[in-house]
C-alpha positions in Angstrom: -3.5 20.4 29.2 -4.3 17.7 31.3 -7.6 16.6 28.8 -5.1 16.7 26.2 -2.8 14.2 27.5 -5.6 11.7 28.5 -6.7 11.8 24.7 -3.4 11.1 23.6 -2.9 8.0 25.9 -6.3 6.7 24.9 -5.1 6.6 21.3 -1.6 5.3 21.6 -0.7 2.0 19.9 0.2 -0.7 22.4 3.3 -3.0 22.2 1.1 -6.0 21.3 -0.4 -4.0 18.4 3.0 -3.0 17.2 3.9 -6.7 17.3 0.9 -8.0 15.6 1.2 -5.5 12.8 4.8 -6.4 12.1 3.8 -9.9 12.3 1.0 -9.7 9.8 3.5 -7.3 7.5 5.9 -9.9 7.5 3.5 -12.5 6.1 2.5 -10.1 3.1 5.8 -8.6 2.1 7.1 -10.8 -0.7 10.8 -9.8 0.2 10.5 -10.8 3.8 7.9 -13.6 3.4 10.5 -16.3 2.5 13.0 -15.2 5.4 13.2 -16.6 8.7 11.0 -14.3 10.8 13.6 -13.9 13.7 16.4 -12.6 11.4 14.3 -9.6 10.3 13.8 -6.5 12.5 10.7 -4.6 12.9 12.5 -1.5 11.3 13.5 -3.6 8.2 10.0 -4.6 7.8 8.3 -1.4 8.1 11.1 -0.1 5.5 10.1 -3.0 3.1 6.5 -2.2 3.6 7.1 1.5 2.6 9.2 0.3 -0.3 6.4 -2.0 -1.4 3.7 0.5 -1.3 6.0 3.0 -3.4 6.2 0.3 -5.8 2.5 -0.3 -6.0 2.0 3.3 -6.4 4.3 3.5 -9.3 2.6 0.4 -10.9 -0.8 2.2 -10.5 0.6 5.5 -12.0 2.1 3.7 -15.1 -1.2 1.6 -15.8 -3.1 4.7 -15.5 -0.9 6.5 -17.8 -1.1 3.3 -20.2 -4.9 3.6 -20.0 -4.8 7.3 -20.8 -2.8 6.7 -23.7 -5.0 4.1 -25.1 -8.2 6.0 -24.7 -6.5 8.9 -26.6 -6.1 6.8 -29.4 -9.5 5.1 -29.7 -12.8 6.2 -30.7 -14.4 8.2 -27.7 -17.9 6.4 -28.4 -16.4 2.7 -28.8 -17.0 -0.1 -26.6 -13.4 -0.1 -25.9 -13.5 3.2 -25.0 -16.4 2.5 -22.4 -14.4 -0.4 -20.8 -11.5 1.7 -20.2 -13.3 4.5 -18.8 -14.8 1.9 -16.5 -11.5 0.9 -15.3 -10.3 4.4 -14.8 -13.5 5.4 -12.8 
């Protein structure tokens, strides 16, 4: 069990790494970028990050569905179909 503990402690994230990550996320998130950094908690940054990722997933799913619908309405051997297939792949 002691070897297990040593492996876990070796892979732990340091406080400095967490601070650095939160700082980078603050800069990337549109909802937080324009606010004063000292007014937004790390918890809020992480919550907004999760929300943003979910939003991006929905957009990808919607685009995928639209491309699939478009592909089903055109000739499978056409140039348009080849372009859509390349976008999906």
